[in-house]
C-alpha positions in Angstrom: -9.0 36.0 21.0 -6.9 33.2 22.6 -4.7 31.8 19.9 -3.9 28.2 20.5 -2.2 27.1 17.3 0.5 24.8 18.6 4.0 24.1 17.4 2.9 20.6 16.5 0.3 22.0 14.1 3.0 24.3 12.6 5.3 21.3 12.3 2.7 19.1 10.6 2.0 21.8 8.1 5.7 22.5 7.4 5.4 26.1 8.4 9.1 26.4 9.1 9.9 25.6 5.5 7.9 28.6 4.4 9.7 30.8 6.9 13.0 29.6 5.6 11.9 30.6 2.1 10.9 34.1 3.3 14.1 34.5 5.3 16.2 34.4 2.1 14.7 37.8 1.2 15.8 39.6 4.4 18.6 42.1 4.2 19.7 41.9 7.9 20.6 39.2 10.4 18.0 40.5 12.9 15.3 40.4 10.2 16.2 36.8 9.5 15.9 36.0 13.2 12.5 37.7 13.4 11.2 35.9 10.3 12.0 32.5 12.0 10.1 33.8 15.0 6.9 34.5 13.1 3.9 32.8 14.6 0.1 33.1 14.3 -1.0 36.4 15.8 -3.5 36.3 18.7 -5.0 39.8 18.2 -7.1 40.1 15.0 -6.4 43.9 14.7 -2.6 43.3 14.9 -2.8 40.5 12.4 -4.7 42.7 9.9 -2.2 45.5 10.5 0.7 43.2 9.6 -1.1 41.9 6.5 -1.9 45.4 5.3 1.7 46.5 5.8 2.9 43.6 3.7 0.2 44.4 1.1 1.3 48.1 0.9 4.9 47.1 0.6 4.0 44.7 -2.2 2.1 47.5 -4.0 5.2 49.7 -3.8 6.9 47.4 -6.4 4.3 48.5 -8.9 4.5 52.3 -8.5 7.2 54.9 -8.9 7.4 55.7 -5.1 9.4 52.7 -4.1 10.1 52.4 -0.3 13.7 53.5 0.4 16.5 51.0 1.2 16.3 49.9 4.9 19.5 47.9 5.2 21.3 48.3 8.6 24.2 46.9 10.6 23.1 45.3 13.9 23.9 47.6 16.9 22.9 45.3 19.8 26.5 45.3 21.2 26.6 49.1 21.0 23.2 49.4 22.8 24.5 47.2 25.6 27.7 49.3 26.0 25.6 52.5 26.0 23.7 51.1 29.0 27.0 50.7 31.0 28.2 53.8 32.8 31.7 55.1 31.9 31.9 52.8 28.9 32.7 54.1 25.5 32.2 53.0 21.9 34.9 52.5 19.3 35.0 55.0 16.4 33.7 52.5 13.8 30.7 51.7 16.0 29.5 55.3 15.8 29.1 55.1 12.1 26.8 52.2 12.5 24.6 54.3 14.8 24.7 57.2 12.5 23.8 55.1 9.4 20.9 53.4 11.3 19.5 56.8 12.5 19.8 58.3 9.0 18.0 55.4 7.4 15.1 55.6 9.8 14.8 59.3 9.4 14.7 59.0 5.6 12.0 56.3 5.9 9.9 58.4 8.3 10.1 61.4 6.0 9.2 59.2 3.0 6.2 57.7 4.7 5.0 61.1 5.9 5.2 62.4 2.3 3.4 59.4 0.8 1.1 58.6 3.7 -1.9 58.4 1.3 -0.2 55.5 -0.5 1.2 53.8 2.6 -1.4 54.5 5.3 -0.8 51.5 7.6 3.0 51.7 7.2 2.8 55.4 8.0 0.6 54.8 11.1 3.1 52.2 12.4 5.9 54.8 12.1 4.1 57.6 14.0 5.5 56.5 17.4 9.1 57.1 16.3 10.7 60.5 16.9 12.6 62.1 14.0 16.0 63.6 15.0 19.1 64.7 13.2 21.1 65.2 16.4 22.6 61.7 16.4 24.1 62.1 12.9 25.3 65.6 13.5 27.1 64.7 16.8 28.8 61.7 15.2 29.7 63.3 11.8 31.3 66.2 13.7 33.7 63.8 15.4 34.0 60.6 13.2 35.0 60.4 9.6 33.1 58.2 7.1 36.0 55.7 7.3 35.5 55.3 11.1 38.4 57.4 12.3 38.4 60.3 14.8 38.8 63.6 12.9 41.7 65.9 13.5 39.3 68.7 14.2 37.5 66.7 17.0 39.5 68.7 19.5 42.3 71.4 19.5 44.5 69.0 21.5 44.1 66.2 19.0 44.8 68.6 16.1 48.0 69.8 17.8 49.2 66.3 18.7 48.7 65.0 15.1 50.6 68.0 13.8 53.5 67.0 16.0 53.2 63.4 14.9 53.4 64.6 11.3 56.5 66.7 12.0 58.4 63.9 13.9 57.5 61.4 11.1 59.0 63.8 8.6 62.2 64.1 10.6 62.3 60.3 11.1 62.0 59.7 7.4 64.7 62.2 6.5 67.1 60.7 9.1 66.5 57.2 8.0 67.0 58.0 4.3 70.3 59.7 5.2 71.5 56.6 7.1 70.3 54.4 4.2 72.3 56.4 1.6 75.4 56.4 3.8 75.6 52.6 4.5 74.5 51.7 1.0 77.4 53.7 -0.4 79.8 51.8 1.9 78.4 48.5 0.6 77.1 47.2 4.0 73.5 46.6 2.9 71.9 43.6 1.3 70.2 44.0 -2.1 66.8 44.6 -0.5 68.4 47.6 1.4 65.6 48.0 3.9 62.6 46.3 5.6 59.9 46.9 8.3 60.0 45.4 11.7 57.4 46.2 14.3 56.0 49.0 12.2 59.5 50.5 12.0 61.8 51.0 9.0 65.1 49.1 9.5 68.3 48.6 7.5 68.9 45.2 5.9 72.6 44.8 6.8 74.7 41.9 5.6 75.6 39.8 8.7 79.4 40.2 8.1 79.0 44.1 8.4 76.6 44.2 11.4 79.3 45.6 13.8 80.1 48.5 11.4 76.5 49.9 11.5 75.5 51.9 14.6 72.0 51.2 15.8 69.7 48.7 17.6 69.4 45.2 16.2 65.7 44.4 15.6 66.1 40.9 14.3 67.5 38.8 11.5 66.4 36.7 8.4 65.6 33.0 8.6 69.0 32.1 7.0 70.9 34.5 9.3 72.5 36.2 6.3 70.7 39.6 7.0 70.6 41.5 10.2 67.9 44.2 10.6 69.2 47.3 12.4 67.4 50.5 13.3 69.9 53.4 12.7 71.1 55.2 15.8 70.1 58.5 14.4 66.4 57.4 14.3 66.1 55.8 17.7 65.5 59.1 19.6 62.9 60.2 17.1 61.2 56.8 17.3 60.9 57.1 21.0 59.5 60.6 20.7 57.0 59.3 18.1 55.9 56.5 20.5 55.4 58.9 23.3 53.3 61.4 21.2 51.2 58.4 19.8 50.4 57.5 23.4 49.2 61.0 24.0 47.1 60.8 20.8 45.5 57.5 22.0 44.6 59.1 25.3 43.1 62.1 23.6 41.1 59.9 21.3 39.7 57.9 24.2 38.7 61.1 25.9 36.9 62.3 22.7 35.2 58.9 22.3 34.0 59.0 25.9 32.6 62.5 25.4 30.8 61.4 22.2 29.4 58.3 23.9 28.0 60.4 26.7 26.4 62.7 24.1 24.8 59.7 22.3 23.8 57.8 25.5 20.5 59.7 26.0 19.4 58.4 22.6 19.9 54.8 23.6 16.2 53.9 23.9 15.4 55.7 20.6 18.2 53.8 18.8 16.9 50.6 20.2 13.4 51.4 18.8 15.0 52.4 15.5 16.7 49.0 15.3 13.5 47.2 16.2 11.6 49.2 13.6 14.1 48.4 10.8 14.3 44.8 11.7 10.5 44.6 11.7 10.3 46.5 8.3 12.9 44.0 7.0 10.4 41.1 7.7 7.6 43.1 6.1 9.8 43.6 3.0 10.9 40.0 2.9 7.2 38.8 3.1 6.3 41.2 0.3 9.1 40.0 -1.9 8.1 36.4 -1.2 4.5 37.3 -2.1 5.6 38.9 -5.4 7.7 35.7 -6.2 4.8 33.3 -5.4 2.0 35.5 -6.8 0.4 35.8 -3.3 -2.2 38.4 -2.4 -4.3 39.6 0.6 -7.8 37.8 0.4 -10.9 39.2 2.1 -11.0 38.6 5.8 -14.5 37.9 7.0 -16.0 38.0 10.5 -18.4 35.1 9.9 -16.7 31.7 9.9 -15.9 30.9 6.3 -13.0 29.6 4.1 -13.4 30.2 0.4 -10.2 29.4 -1.4 -10.2 30.1 -5.1 -7.3 28.9 -7.3 -5.1 28.2 -4.2 -1.9 26.2 -4.3 0.6 24.9 -1.8 3.6 27.3 -1.7 6.2 24.6 -0.9 4.9 22.3 -3.7 4.9 25.4 -6.0 8.6 25.9 -5.3 9.5 22.3 -5.9 7.5 22.1 -9.1 9.1 25.3 -10.3 12.6 23.8 -9.8 11.5 20.7 -11.8 9.7 22.7 -14.4 6.3 21.1 -13.6 3.1 23.2 -13.6 1.0 23.3 -10.4 -2.7 22.6 -10.4 -4.6 25.1 -8.2 -7.5 24.0 -6.0 -10.8 25.7 -5.1 -13.0 24.8 -2.1 -15.3 26.4 0.4 -16.2 25.8 4.1 -19.1 27.7 5.6 -22.1 27.3 7.9 -23.9 25.2 5.3 -20.8 23.1 4.5 -18.7 23.0 7.7 -17.0 19.6 7.0 -15.6 18.2 3.8 -14.7 14.5 3.5 -12.2 14.0 0.7 -11.8 10.5 -0.8 -10.1 9.2 -3.9 -7.0 7.2 -5.0 -3.7 7.2 -3.2 -1.2 9.7 -4.6 -4.2 11.6 -6.0 -3.6 14.8 -4.1 -5.9 14.4 -1.0 -3.2 15.1 1.6 -1.7 18.0 -0.3 -5.2 19.6 -0.6 -5.7 19.2 3.1 -2.3 20.6 3.9 -2.8 23.5 1.5 -5.9 24.7 3.5 -4.1 24.4 6.8 -0.8 26.0 5.7 -2.5 28.9 4.0 -4.7 29.5 7.1 -1.7 29.6 9.5 0.3 31.7 7.0 -2.5 34.3 6.8 -2.9 34.4 10.6 0.9 34.9 10.9 0.8 38.0 8.7 1.9 36.4 5.4 0.1 36.9 2.1 -1.1 33.6 0.5 -1.1 32.3 -3.1 -4.8 32.5 -3.9 -7.1 34.4 -6.2 -7.7 37.9 -4.9 -11.5 37.2 -4.5 -10.8 34.4 -2.0 -12.2 34.9 1.6 -11.0 33.5 4.9 -11.9 34.1 8.6 -9.8 33.7 11.7 -9.7 30.6 13.8 -8.3 30.5 17.3 -7.4 26.8 17.0 -6.1 24.8 14.1 -5.8 21.1 14.9 -3.9 18.7 12.7 -3.5 14.9 12.6 -1.2 14.3 9.7 1.2 11.3 9.3 1.6 8.2 11.6 4.0 9.8 14.1 5.1 6.5 15.6 7.2 7.1 18.8 9.7 4.4 19.8 10.8 6.6 22.8 7.2 6.9 24.1 6.3 3.3 23.0 3.3 4.7 21.1 1.9 2.9 18.0 0.4 4.7 15.1 -3.2 4.1 16.3 -2.4 4.9 20.0 -0.8 8.2 18.9 -3.9 9.0 16.8 -6.3 8.2 19.6 -4.3 10.5 21.9 -4.7 13.2 19.2 -8.5 12.5 19.0 -8.8 12.9 22.8 -7.1 16.3 22.5 -9.4 17.2 19.5 -12.5 16.3 21.5 -11.5 18.6 24.3 -10.5 21.5 22.1 -13.1 21.5 19.3 -15.6 24.3 19.1 -17.1 26.7 16.6 -13.8 28.6 16.4 -11.8 25.5 15.5 -10.5 24.2 12.1 -9.4 20.6 12.2 -7.5 18.7 9.5 -7.2 14.9 9.7 -5.3 12.9 7.1 -6.4 9.2 6.6 -9.0 9.4 9.3 -9.6 6.2 11.2 -6.6 4.3 9.9 -4.2 2.3 12.1 -6.7 -0.3 13.4 -9.2 -2.8 12.2 -11.1 -1.1 9.3 -14.6 -1.9 10.7 -13.8 -1.1 14.3 -11.6 1.9 13.6 -14.1 3.2 11.0 -16.9 3.0 13.5 -14.9 5.0 16.1 -13.9 7.5 13.5 -17.6 7.9 12.6 -18.4 8.8 16.2 -15.5 11.3 16.4 -16.7 13.0 13.2 -20.3 13.3 14.6 -18.8 14.9 17.8 -16.8 17.4 15.8 -19.9 18.2 13.7 -22.2 18.8 16.7 -19.6 21.1 18.2 -19.8 23.3 15.1 -16.1 22.9 14.2 -15.0 23.4 10.6 -12.8 20.7 9.1 -11.4 18.6 6.3 -10.6 14.9 6.5 -9.2 12.5 4.0 -10.3 8.8 4.1 -10.9 5.6 2.3 -13.6 4.4 4.7 -17.1 4.0 3.1 -19.0 4.6 6.3 -17.4 8.1 6.6 -18.4 8.9 3.0 -22.0 7.8 3.8 -22.0 9.8 7.0 -20.9 13.0 5.1 -23.8 12.4 2.7 -26.3 12.1 5.6 -25.2 15.1 7.7 -26.9 18.3 6.6 -23.9 20.6 6.8 -21.2 18.1 5.6 -20.3 17.1 2.1 -18.2 14.6 0.2 -15.4 15.5 -2.2 -13.1 13.5 -4.4 -9.8 13.8 -6.2 -10.4 13.0 -9.9 -8.8 10.1 -11.6 -8.5 9.3 -15.3 -9.5 5.7 -15.6 -8.4 5.5 -19.2 -4.8 6.6 -18.6 -4.8 5.4 -14.9 -3.3 8.8 -13.9 -4.5 11.1 -11.1 -5.8 14.5 -12.3 -5.1 16.3 -9.0 -8.5 18.2 -9.3 -10.8 18.4 -6.3 -14.5 17.8 -7.1 -16.9 18.8 -4.3 -20.3 17.1 -3.8 -19.5 13.5 -4.5 -17.5 10.8 -2.8 -14.6 9.2 -4.7 -13.4 5.7 -5.3 -10.0 4.6 -4.0 -9.4 3.0 -7.5 -7.4 0.2 -5.6 -7.2 -2.2 -8.5 -6.5 0.5 -11.1 -3.7 2.0 -9.0 -2.3 -1.5 -8.6 -2.4 -2.0 -12.3 -0.6 1.3 -12.9 2.2 0.2 -10.5 2.9 -2.9 -12.5 1.0 -5.6 -10.4 0.2 -8.5 -12.8 -3.3 -8.8 -14.1 -3.7 -12.4 -12.8 -3.1 -11.2 -9.2 -5.5 -8.3 -9.6 -8.2 -10.6 -10.9 -7.6 -13.0 -8.0 -8.0 -10.1 -5.6 -11.2 -9.0 -7.2 -12.7 -12.5 -6.8 -11.9 -12.4 -3.1 -14.1 -9.3 -2.5 -17.2 -10.5 -0.8 -20.3 -10.6 -3.0 -22.5 -9.5 -0.1 -20.4 -6.4 0.3 -20.8 -5.5 -3.3 -24.5 -6.0 -3.1 -24.7 -3.9 0.1 -22.8 -1.1 -1.7 -25.2 -1.2 -4.6 -28.2 -1.3 -2.2 -26.9 1.7 -0.2 -26.3 3.6 -3.4 -29.8 2.8 -4.7 -31.4 3.7 -1.3 -29.4 6.9 -1.2 -30.6 7.9 -4.7 -34.3 7.2 -3.8 -33.9 9.1 -0.5 -32.5 12.1 -2.4 -35.4 12.0 -4.9 -38.0 11.7 -2.1 -36.4 14.6 -0.2 -36.5 16.7 -3.4 -40.2 15.9 -3.9 -41.0 16.7 -0.2 -39.2 20.0 -0.4 -41.1 20.8 -3.6 -44.5 20.1 -2.0 -43.6 22.1 1.0 -42.5 25.0 -1.2 -45.7 24.9 -3.2 -47.8 24.9 0.0 -45.9 27.8 1.4 -46.2 29.7 -1.9 -50.0 29.2 -2.1 -50.4 30.5 1.5 -48.2 33.5 0.9 -49.7 34.2 -2.6 -52.6 36.3 -1.4 -50.6 38.2 1.2 -48.0 38.9 -1.5 -50.6 40.1 -3.9 -52.1 42.5 -1.3 -48.6 43.8 -0.5 -47.9 44.4 -4.2 -51.2 46.3 -4.6 -50.3 48.4 -1.6 -46.8 49.1 -3.0 -48.2 50.1 -6.4 -50.7 52.4 -4.6 -48.0 53.9 -2.4 -45.7 54.4 -5.4 -48.5 56.2 -7.5 -49.2 58.4 -4.5 -45.6 59.2 -4.1 -45.2 60.0 -7.8 -48.3 62.2 -7.6 -46.9 64.0 -4.6 -43.6 64.4 -6.3 -45.3 65.7 -9.4 -47.5 68.1 -7.4 -44.4 69.3 -5.5 -42.5 69.8 -8.8 -45.4 71.7 -10.3 -45.6 73.8 -7.2 -41.9 74.5 -7.2 -42.0 75.5 -10.9 -44.9 77.8 -10.1 -43.0 79.4 -7.2 -40.0 79.7 -9.4 -41.9 81.4 -12.2 -43.6 83.8 -9.7 -40.2 84.6 -8.0 -38.6 85.2 -11.4 -41.5 87.5 -12.4 -41.1 89.5 -9.2 -37.4 89.9 -9.5 -37.5 90.8 -13.2 -40.0 93.6 -12.3 -37.6 94.7 -9.5 -34.7 94.7 -11.9 -36.6 96.9 -14.3 -38.1 99.4 -11.8 -35.6 99.2 -8.9 -38.6 99.7 -6.5 -37.7 97.7 -3.4 -40.9 98.7 -1.5 -43.1 97.4 -4.3 -41.1 94.1 -4.4 -41.5 93.5 -0.6 -45.3 94.4 -0.8 -46.0 92.0 -3.7 -43.9 89.2 -2.1 -45.7 89.5 1.2 -49.1 89.6 -0.5 -48.2 86.5 -2.5 -46.9 84.7 0.6 -50.2 85.3 2.4 -52.3 84.0 -0.5 -50.2 80.8 -0.6 -50.5 80.4 3.2 -54.3 80.7 3.0 -54.5 78.1 0.3 -52.3 75.7 2.3 -54.4 76.1 5.4 -57.6 75.5 3.4 -56.2 72.3 1.9 -55.1 71.1 5.4 -58.7 71.7 6.7 -60.2 69.8 3.8 -57.8 66.9 4.3 -58.6 66.7 8.0 -62.4 66.8 7.4 -62.2 64.1 4.7 -60.3 61.8 7.1 -62.8 62.5 9.8 -65.8 61.7 7.5 -64.1 58.5 6.4 -63.5 57.3 9.9 -67.1 58.1 10.9 -68.4 56.3 7.8 -66.4 53.2 8.7 -67.7 53.2 12.3 -71.4 53.6 11.3 -71.7 50.9 8.7 -69.3 48.0 8.1 -68.9 47.2 4.4 -70.2 43.9 3.0 -68.0 41.6 1.0 -69.6 42.6 -2.3 -69.2 46.4 -1.5 -65.5 45.8 -0.6 -65.0 44.0 -3.9 -66.7 46.8 -5.8 -64.7 49.5 -4.0 -61.5 47.6 -4.6 -62.3 47.4 -8.3 -63.0 51.0 -8.4 -59.8 51.8 -6.6 -57.9 49.7 -9.0 -59.5 51.5 -12.0 -58.6 54.9 -10.4 -55.1 53.8 -9.7 -54.7 52.6 -13.3 -56.0 56.0 -14.5 -53.6 57.8 -12.2 -50.7 55.6 -13.4 -51.5 56.3 -17.0 -51.9 60.0 -16.4 -48.6 60.0 -14.4 -46.8 58.3 -17.3 -48.1 60.9 -19.7 -47.1 63.7 -17.4 -43.6 62.1 -17.0 -43.2 62.0 -20.8 -43.9 65.7 -21.0 -42.3 67.0 -17.7 -39.1 64.9 -17.5 -37.6 66.2 -20.8 -38.4 69.8 -19.7 -36.8 69.2 -16.3 -33.7 67.8 -18.0 -33.5 70.9 -20.2 -33.7 73.2 -17.1 -31.0 71.1 -15.3 -28.7 71.4 -18.3 -29.3 75.1 -18.6 -28.6 75.6 -14.9 -25.5 73.5 -15.1 -24.4 75.6 -18.1 -25.1 78.8 -16.3 -23.3 77.6 -13.2 -20.2 76.8 -15.2 -17.8 79.7 -14.9 -17.1 81.4 -18.2 -13.7 80.7 -19.8 -11.4 83.4 -21.0 -11.1 83.1 -24.8 -7.8 84.5 -26.1 -6.9 83.6 -29.7 -3.5 81.8 -29.9 -3.0 81.9 -26.1 0.0 79.9 -24.9 -0.7 78.2 -21.6 1.8 78.9 -18.8 2.7 77.4 -15.4 0.4 78.5 -12.6 -2.5 79.3 -15.0 -5.9 78.3 -13.6 -7.5 76.0 -16.2 -10.1 73.3 -16.6 -11.0 70.6 -19.1 -13.4 71.8 -21.9 -16.0 69.2 -20.8 -15.4 69.4 -17.1 -16.0 71.7 -14.1 -13.0 70.9 -11.8 -10.4 73.7 -11.9 -6.7 73.2 -11.3 -3.4 75.0 -11.8 -0.8 74.1 -14.5 2.1 72.5 -12.7 4.3 71.5 -15.7 4.2 71.6 -19.5 6.2 69.2 -21.6 5.7 68.6 -25.3 2.1 69.8 -25.6 1.2 67.8 -22.4 0.2 69.7 -19.3 0.3 68.4 -15.7 -2.7 69.8 -13.8 -2.6 70.0 -10.0 -6.1 69.6 -8.5 -4.9 69.7 -4.9 -5.4 66.1 -3.8 -4.1 64.7 -7.1 -2.5 65.5 -10.4 -3.5 64.6 -14.0 -1.9 64.9 -17.4 -3.8 66.0 -20.6 -3.2 67.6 -24.0 -3.1 71.4 -24.1 -5.9 71.5 -26.7 -8.3 69.9 -24.2 -7.9 72.9 -21.8 -9.6 76.2 -21.5 -8.3 79.2 -19.5 -10.2 80.3 -16.4 -7.6 82.7 -14.9 -4.1 83.7 -15.8 -1.4 82.6 -13.4 
């Protein structure tokens, strides 16, 4: 399916606002970027997969098997470096790789374990390979704090031992010098400081020439000179040299570790892509839980049935303000492909139209929508919108010019796979001329089989919707007593704009409203009344015509239907008779077989059993062949009789009456037989079921144990005792487990 839902449509419907709301639930930067990139999905199977994944994640909030944490640090930079030959990663970067790999492997193991609960999520994870090598290689070299471990190589271990030894000597030497010069009174009260990561003596400036060592600096006031004691200088140089060796060895180790991880670069990239995608799935599920969204039924036939739907952005705004939201219900289908919504301004027409469009593009983008779970939608390859005036100073387009440009695009694009949404259809020009052009456009959309919703105040569009067979009017209800909109959509009837009432509500003086009413042309009022009267008469006439046609059709079909019913009754009686004969025959066979076997059990004479069984089989075969011959002969005679002499109308009537009487007798006889036979059959079934049931082991005072094979006293399914807690046993039936009281169980086999 070629998906042509444009960015303009998404902008008109404020789709980006919904994405921003979903983005807040992401746990990673990559997840947030991917949410902002969500768009309607072209392939229906891919769209359904996304929706099912979100729905499964949403269900995880309600059960004990919650999906594990999938937070991760972005590794895009590390992946880039792994792709460059002879490059190496810093120690901290490896921990990000290890953490990402560990998270993915935990998720894969979880989804494998609970694949029955998360079928689609599990299927999406099957392409990823599970491996512990990445974590093992990194954890062998890098500490959890992002440092290279001493044991990473023998050379590094030796070097770090030397560093420790030199630091010990350096500390001892410095402390000795500190004590010496402090006793001589050369040091300031702070005694020592640190300059360039090196301990130094804080010598009073007047005594600086008395202290041997290298001057490393002085205080801002110049009263203190910082001197590294001469006895530590050699050790400091040794420490710097050995630290350089340590740095070289660490780089060597990191290069080796990088080379070991480099073959997993593509897998790590797929891991990151998987986690960022799962982050968007989780964010959409959390958003769905917050807004009460669900997955509606997705139909192949073109249909939109929204039940108790609401606009998610309006819901969020109303929630902030503490205002309840009023859900809407409407349906578009092959019998009602276009809805024309009319009613007062600020009555909810535009928000209803936007709700339909936004929920449609949300669903096609893999986002659950806030509707009743029994709602149904289909997939459209185009969603066209004309919402707002969109005046363009830059392009020098007026409102009407812009809308005409939109209509030209609509006329080219519209087909049976299109959903169009037009707000304030026909506005921007002279009401009569613009209304006429809008009427023509609407007829074109209708003839092309497109589905759509428009809002309008134009009367001619309301009349057209009433005249078109597969279009309908709808209105937003208005309380005339309180002059307040009710925000409820009512399908089947056009609505008034309540122009004067809305003006009154907004404080326009009565004298001005009355003057305006007088200016309305009387002819227009009379025309409106005439149109309404004619429409009423037309509807009544159409109903009478339909009723007459229906009655004529029923009278023609009556005789055929009667004959069909008679044939059905006859066939049913014959089938019951056949079933009864078959049951009787089977009972007879059963009794005979039982008799033969009982005799065999008593005598043990196998030869006699085989002889009697063969004899009985031959007798039954002979009877069967005789009946078949009789049946064939009767059919032959019947055909010959029909060929020789055609029946008169009186004879056919007499035979039909006779057949009816015979059928009635058979039916009564069959009912009598059913009354007698069915209870007996039920008894036999119960006895067989009872015999089939495996006998329980009865042990007085038996204490059930783990691994005992048990079943419920009124059931047949057997399972093993998995756990016993406080007189409650957990029974494992293989595919599932169940809990029940111990006194409801009976022992089949000891464990």
